[in-house]
VOPAGU-2260 file (C-alpha; in pm, 1 decimal, decimal comma):
REM VOPAGU-2260
SITE   aa  ch    i         X         Y         Z
SITE  MET   A    0    -160,2   -3025,9   -5350,1
SITE  VAL   A    1    -257,1   -2790,9   -5085,8
SITE  ALA   A    2    -316,1   -2975,9   -4763,7
SITE  GLN   A    3    -691,2   -2939,0   -4657,0
SITE  ARG   A    4    -730,5   -2708,5   -4347,8
SITE  LYS   A    5    -944,7   -2887,9   -4052,8
SITE  ASN   A    6   -1153,9   -2603,2   -3857,1
SITE  LYS   A    7   -1211,5   -2643,2   -3491,3
SITE  GLU   A    8   -1493,6   -2477,4   -3291,4
SITE  LEU   A    9   -1379,0   -2458,5   -2902,3
SITE  THR   A   10   -1624,6   -2404,2   -2614,4
SITE  ASP   A   11   -1590,4   -2097,4   -2427,5
SITE  TYR   A   12   -1426,8   -2321,8   -2171,9
SITE  GLU   A   13   -1180,5   -2502,6   -2366,5
SITE  HIS   A   14   -1124,7   -2124,2   -2525,0
SITE  VAL   A   15   -1036,8   -1941,2   -2181,0
SITE  ARG   A   16    -783,3   -2227,2   -2070,4
SITE  LEU   A   17    -619,0   -2261,7   -2432,8
SITE  LYS   A   18    -605,1   -1867,3   -2485,4
SITE  THR   A   19    -582,0   -1728,8   -2144,9
SITE  GLU   A   20    -387,9   -1417,3   -2245,8
SITE  MET   A   21    -660,2   -1297,4   -2452,4
SITE  TYR   A   22    -872,0   -1240,8   -2126,9
SITE  ILE   A   23    -621,0   -1196,9   -1824,8
SITE  GLY   A   24    -290,2   -1141,9   -1979,6
SITE  SER   A   25      29,3   -1330,4   -1956,2
SITE  ARG   A   26      86,8   -1650,3   -1831,5
SITE  GLU   A   27     469,7   -1596,7   -1879,1
SITE  PRO   A   28     678,1   -1452,8   -1517,3
SITE  ALA   A   29     730,5   -1104,1   -1555,3
SITE  VAL   A   30     951,5    -842,3   -1316,7
SITE  ASP   A   31     744,6    -479,6   -1266,0
SITE  THR   A   32     829,5    -223,9   -1043,3
SITE  PHE   A   33     554,8    -166,0    -806,5
SITE  ALA   A   34     440,4      71,5    -519,6
SITE  ILE   A   35     431,0    -143,5    -182,7
SITE  HIS   A   36     352,5     -85,7     196,0
SITE  ASN   A   37     614,0    -276,8     360,1
SITE  GLY   A   38     403,1    -210,3     706,2
SITE  HIS   A   39     600,7      62,4     765,4
SITE  LYS   A   40     580,1     287,1     474,9
SITE  LEU   A   41     544,6     308,1     126,6
SITE  ILE   A   42     823,5     190,6     -87,2
SITE  THR   A   43     876,0      68,7    -444,9
SITE  GLU   A   44    1064,0    -249,8    -540,2
SITE  GLU   A   45    1082,6    -519,0    -802,3
SITE  VAL   A   46     891,4    -826,7    -804,0
SITE  LYS   A   47     866,8   -1124,8   -1018,2
SITE  TYR   A   48     526,8   -1261,3   -1067,0
SITE  VAL   A   49     258,9   -1416,7   -1341,5
SITE  PRO   A   50      56,6   -1094,3   -1484,7
SITE  ALA   A   51    -267,3   -1351,6   -1537,9
SITE  LEU   A   52    -225,5   -1468,9   -1171,0
SITE  LEU   A   53    -245,6   -1145,7   -1019,0
SITE  THR   A   54    -531,3   -1016,2   -1261,3
SITE  ALA   A   55    -753,4   -1331,3   -1180,9
SITE  PHE   A   56    -712,8   -1252,3    -791,6
SITE  ARG   A   57    -820,9    -867,3    -887,9
SITE  GLU   A   58   -1127,0    -997,1   -1061,1
SITE  ILE   A   59   -1310,1   -1143,0    -786,3
SITE  LEU   A   60   -1153,9    -883,4    -569,7
SITE  ASP   A   61   -1328,6    -615,3    -791,2
SITE  ASN   A   62   -1654,5    -793,4    -780,4
SITE  ALA   A   63   -1697,8    -777,5    -443,2
SITE  ILE   A   64   -1592,2    -387,4    -440,2
SITE  ASP   A   65   -1848,9    -368,0    -715,8
SITE  GLU   A   66   -2096,0    -508,3    -483,8
SITE  VAL   A   67   -2028,9    -301,3    -188,6
SITE  VAL   A   68   -1973,0      41,3    -383,0
SITE  GLY   A   69   -2136,7      42,4    -692,4
SITE  ASN   A   70   -2451,5    -126,8    -534,7
SITE  LYS   A   71   -2404,9      34,1    -193,0
SITE  SER   A   72   -2480,6    -312,5     -40,1
SITE  GLY   A   73   -2262,2    -418,6     242,2
SITE  THR   A   74   -1986,1    -255,8     453,1
SITE  SER   A   75   -1694,3    -527,4     479,3
SITE  ILE   A   76   -1417,8    -725,7     256,8
SITE  LYS   A   77   -1257,8    -997,6     388,4
SITE  VAL   A   78    -955,5   -1174,1     201,3
SITE  THR   A   79    -778,5   -1473,0     247,4
SITE  PHE   A   80    -464,0   -1579,4      94,4
SITE  ASP   A   81    -233,0   -1893,8     101,0
SITE  PRO   A   82      91,2   -1799,3     -48,2
SITE  LYS   A   83     196,1   -2176,8     -91,4
SITE  THR   A   84    -101,8   -2280,8    -306,3
SITE  LEU   A   85    -245,9   -1987,1    -403,1
SITE  THR   A   86    -580,1   -2024,7    -298,3
SITE  ALA   A   87    -769,3   -1727,2    -230,9
SITE  SER   A   88   -1105,6   -1624,7     -88,0
SITE  VAL   A   89   -1290,8   -1295,8    -149,3
SITE  GLU   A   90   -1588,5   -1221,0      88,7
SITE  ASP   A   91   -1856,2    -960,0      98,9
SITE  ASN   A   92   -2142,1    -894,6     286,9
SITE  GLY   A   93   -2359,9    -719,5      54,1
SITE  ALA   A   94   -2690,8    -838,9     -87,6
SITE  GLY   A   95   -2579,7   -1165,3    -217,7
SITE  ILE   A   96   -2620,7   -1328,6    -578,1
SITE  PRO   A   97   -2963,7   -1461,9    -668,5
SITE  GLU   A   98   -2961,4   -1823,4    -620,4
SITE  LYS   A   99   -3085,7   -1874,7    -979,2
SITE  ASP   A  100   -2790,7   -1668,3   -1112,1
SITE  ILE   A  101   -2516,8   -1823,7    -933,7
SITE  GLN   A  102   -2404,7   -2060,1   -1211,2
SITE  MET   A  103   -2481,3   -1833,1   -1507,5
SITE  VAL   A  104   -2247,6   -1575,9   -1345,5
SITE  PHE   A  105   -1949,1   -1841,1   -1276,1
SITE  THR   A  106   -1952,0   -2025,3   -1575,0
SITE  LYS   A  107   -2108,0   -1807,7   -1882,0
SITE  LEU   A  108   -1887,9   -1570,7   -2049,0
SITE  ARG   A  109   -2064,6   -1221,3   -2120,1
SITE  SER   A  110   -2285,8   -1246,6   -1794,1
SITE  GLY   A  111   -2291,6   -1013,4   -1474,9
SITE  SER   A  112   -2504,1    -701,8   -1387,3
SITE  ASN   A  113   -2215,7    -428,6   -1461,3
SITE  PHE   A  114   -2279,2    -358,9   -1820,3
SITE  GLY   A  115   -2461,9     -10,4   -1725,5
SITE  ASP   A  116   -2284,2     299,8   -1689,0
SITE  ARG   A  117   -2206,4     283,1   -1319,2
SITE  GLY   A  118   -1894,1     516,1   -1290,6
SITE  GLU   A  119   -1825,7     422,0    -993,1
SITE  VAL   A  120   -1748,8       0,5   -1029,7
SITE  ALA   A  121   -1427,5    -143,4   -1115,9
SITE  GLY   A  122   -1548,9    -427,0   -1377,8
SITE  THR   A  123   -1766,6    -353,3   -1659,6
SITE  ASN   A  124   -1701,5    -629,9   -1910,9
SITE  GLY   A  125   -1918,1    -923,0   -1762,8
SITE  VAL   A  126   -1608,5   -1195,7   -1839,5
SITE  GLY   A  127   -1398,1   -1153,9   -1474,2
SITE  ALA   A  128   -1536,6   -1412,1   -1268,7
SITE  SER   A  129   -1607,2   -1705,4   -1470,6
SITE  VAL   A  130   -1248,5   -1652,6   -1681,6
SITE  VAL   A  131   -1150,8   -1737,7   -1333,0
SITE  ALA   A  132   -1348,7   -2024,2   -1251,7
SITE  PHE   A  133   -1239,0   -2188,9   -1598,2
SITE  CYS   A  134    -883,7   -2133,5   -1507,6
SITE  SER   A  135    -906,4   -2263,9   -1165,2
SITE  SER   A  136    -851,2   -2628,0   -1049,2
SITE  LYS   A  137   -1152,2   -2563,0    -800,5
SITE  PHE   A  138   -1367,6   -2287,9    -734,8
SITE  ILE   A  139   -1639,6   -2259,5    -475,0
SITE  VAL   A  140   -1917,5   -1994,8    -426,7
SITE  ASP   A  141   -2080,6   -1917,5    -106,0
SITE  VAL   A  142   -2402,4   -1697,1     -82,6
SITE  TRP   A  143   -2617,2   -1613,0     202,9
SITE  ALA   A  144   -2931,7   -1458,5     115,8
SITE  ASN   A  145   -3275,1   -1414,3     242,6
SITE  GLY   A  146   -3236,9   -1653,7     548,2
SITE  LYS   A  147   -3053,7   -1920,0     320,9
SITE  HIS   A  148   -2663,6   -2049,0     233,2
SITE  HIS   A  149   -2640,4   -2150,6     -60,7
SITE  HIS   A  150   -2293,6   -2382,0    -136,1
SITE  GLN   A  151   -2190,9   -2445,8    -531,3
SITE  GLU   A  152   -1845,3   -2599,4    -622,9
SITE  PHE   A  153   -1730,8   -2607,8    -946,9
SITE  SER   A  154   -1417,2   -2830,3   -1072,8
SITE  GLU   A  155   -1204,0   -2833,3   -1381,4
SITE  THR   A  156   -1208,9   -3120,4   -1606,6
SITE  THR   A  157   -1021,4   -3244,3   -1938,3
SITE  GLY   A  158   -1328,5   -3242,3   -2127,4
SITE  LYS   A  159   -1511,5   -2903,0   -2317,5
SITE  ASN   A  160   -1686,3   -2790,0   -1998,9
SITE  ILE   A  161   -1642,9   -2661,8   -1617,4
SITE  LYS   A  162   -1808,8   -2948,3   -1374,8
SITE  ILE   A  163   -2106,4   -2813,0   -1212,4
SITE  GLY   A  164   -2137,6   -2960,2    -854,3
SITE  THR   A  165   -2483,8   -2979,0    -718,5
SITE  CYS   A  166   -2597,6   -2680,9    -529,9
SITE  THR   A  167   -2669,9   -2717,6    -178,4
SITE  THR   A  168   -2919,6   -2493,0      26,5
SITE  LYS   A  169   -2931,9   -2440,9     388,0
SITE  LYS   A  170   -3135,7   -2234,5     638,0
SITE  VAL   A  171   -2916,8   -1952,1     820,5
SITE  LEU   A  172   -2994,8   -1665,9    1049,1
SITE  ARG   A  173   -2899,4   -1309,7     981,1
SITE  LYS   A  174   -2583,0   -1344,8     769,8
SITE  LYS   A  175   -2602,5   -1223,1     418,3
SITE  GLY   A  176   -2337,9   -1187,5     145,4
SITE  THR   A  177   -2108,5   -1353,4    -140,2
SITE  LYS   A  178   -1751,2   -1569,9     -46,9
SITE  VAL   A  179   -1577,9   -1672,9    -334,1
SITE  THR   A  180   -1298,0   -1943,7    -305,6
SITE  PHE   A  181   -1061,8   -2080,7    -568,7
SITE  THR   A  182    -748,4   -2218,0    -631,5
SITE  PRO   A  183    -557,2   -2128,5    -983,2
SITE  SER   A  184    -509,0   -2459,6   -1200,1
SITE  PRO   A  185    -161,4   -2564,8   -1276,9
SITE  LYS   A  186    -271,1   -2711,7   -1577,5
SITE  VAL   A  187    -344,2   -2350,3   -1709,9
SITE  PHE   A  188     -54,0   -2164,8   -1532,8
SITE  PRO   A  189     270,4   -2374,3   -1574,4
SITE  LYS   A  190     420,4   -2077,6   -1366,4
SITE  MET   A  191     266,2   -2068,6   -1011,1
SITE  ILE   A  192     419,7   -1733,4    -905,5
SITE  LEU   A  193     250,8   -1449,0    -750,2
SITE  PRO   A  194     404,1   -1303,2    -398,4
SITE  GLU   A  195     186,5   -1260,1    -113,2
SITE  LYS   A  196     307,7    -895,8    -102,3
SITE  LEU   A  197     149,1    -789,0    -381,8
SITE  ILE   A  198    -206,2    -919,7    -253,2
SITE  LYS   A  199    -154,1    -713,1      83,9
SITE  ALA   A  200     -27,1    -432,2    -135,9
SITE  ARG   A  201    -364,9    -414,9    -335,6
SITE  MET   A  202    -541,4    -447,7      -0,2
SITE  MET   A  203    -360,9    -174,7     172,9
SITE  GLU   A  204    -402,9      55,5    -137,2
SITE  LEU   A  205    -815,6     -31,6    -117,6
SITE  ALA   A  206    -815,6      31,9     265,6
SITE  PHE   A  207    -715,9     395,2     174,1
SITE  ILE   A  208    -896,9     420,1    -104,3
SITE  TYR   A  209   -1227,0     347,6       9,4
SITE  PRO   A  210   -1197,8     425,1     411,9
SITE  LYS   A  211   -1558,4     358,2     497,1
SITE  ILE   A  212   -1535,9     -11,6     396,1
SITE  LYS   A  213   -1361,1    -250,9     617,2
SITE  PHE   A  214   -1130,6    -452,9     489,9
SITE  TYR   A  215    -953,0    -777,9     640,0
SITE  TYR   A  216    -650,2    -992,6     497,5
SITE  ASN   A  217    -612,8   -1330,1     661,2
SITE  GLY   A  218    -822,4   -1227,5     980,7
SITE  SER   A  219    -677,1    -931,4    1050,1
SITE  ILE   A  220    -811,2    -531,6     970,2
SITE  VAL   A  221    -620,8    -354,4     748,1
SITE  ASN   A  222    -560,5       0,1     822,8
SITE  GLY   A  223    -557,0     231,2     523,7
SITE  SER   A  224    -477,6     554,0     729,8
SITE  THR   A  225    -130,7     461,4     745,6
SITE  PHE   A  226     -70,0     448,7     344,9
SITE  PHE   A  227      97,0     760,7     309,6
SITE  LYS   A  228     275,7     781,6     623,2
SITE  GLY   A  229     614,0     960,6     600,5
SITE  TYR   A  230     511,7    1140,7     300,3
SITE  ASP   A  231     299,7    1470,1     201,7
SITE  PRO   A  232     157,9    1374,2     -88,0
SITE  ILE   A  233     -42,8    1599,0    -367,8
SITE  ALA   A  234    -408,2    1550,9    -420,7
SITE  ILE   A  235    -540,2    1615,8    -733,3
SITE  ASN   A  236    -891,6    1591,6    -784,1
SITE  ALA   A  237   -1060,1    1498,5   -1123,6
SITE  ASP   A  238   -1392,1    1546,9   -1210,7
SITE  VAL   A  239   -1569,4    1473,3   -1563,5
SITE  LYS   A  240   -1913,7    1480,9   -1544,3
SITE  GLU   A  241   -1944,5    1381,4   -1939,6
SITE  GLU   A  242   -1791,0    1057,9   -1859,3
SITE  ASN   A  243   -1954,5    1022,4   -1492,1
SITE  PHE   A  244   -1577,2     973,6   -1381,8
SITE  LYS   A  245   -1483,5    1134,0   -1072,8
SITE  THR   A  246   -1150,5    1063,9    -837,3
SITE  THR   A  247    -814,5    1193,8    -670,2
SITE  PHE   A  248    -488,0    1125,8    -757,6
SITE  TYR   A  249    -221,0    1149,1    -490,7
SITE  VAL   A  250     142,2    1275,6    -645,8
SITE  ILE   A  251     461,2    1196,0    -414,0
SITE  PRO   A  252     739,9    1436,8    -538,0
SITE  LYS   A  253    1073,7    1261,9    -603,8
SITE  PHE   A  254     907,5     940,8    -478,4
SITE  HIS   A  255    1090,1     715,3    -721,5
SITE  ASP   A  256    1397,0     812,1    -895,0
SITE  GLY   A  257    1411,4     541,5   -1151,6
SITE  ASP   A  258    1249,6     547,1   -1497,7
SITE  ASN   A  259    1025,7     243,7   -1504,4
SITE  GLU   A  260     738,9     332,6   -1724,7
SITE  HIS   A  261     471,0     172,1   -1459,7
SITE  MET   A  262     587,7     403,3   -1220,8
């Protein structure tokens, strides 16, 4: 006798937490070679980390870059990171998310504003922010816009959907922007490994790539002008008008003697 197969339908929240690898990569520790600025110069270093945790951080950071660069709204991005709890916050001073869209953007897959052809933006698939929210034990959004401060909290559950707290609103003068604070859930990530050096390295890269934007890390401004200090890189410009793609590649001869494919 053939056993009768039971079909099961999962919510987006359940599916993301169960099949996280499909969305943001492996939850198993890996060791890769990274180009890291150690405060004095750019070096290569083997680092043990969990790829999905790094991707989660970059998804939220990319959203801020999209706002400032893609939407040309804002001039600064502030990041904080606690290497013990892996709690991170990313704040931009852009236009801010409309109050009516806050819950949709952070709790619905395939929602967002980056579906169009915008060559300068970092994210375009509409799943990043909500996936990070689903994989967090706590996820907090603060939005300042139109003279108001909206505060919205989300938290994990053992049920079918994320818990959505009540959105509170207060009056505020002048300030505008969006801040996202999140703590990855140990229930989703059994190995909580994300070295601070990878966060610092990404901030240094961005400060160099976008010199007109002020980047702050844990309260201190990040100076990207020293990124290639001690090296003489070769700049290669690429401009593919058909694809709306324009960038500059920097090559450092004899920078790395190894054969790691990531380099």
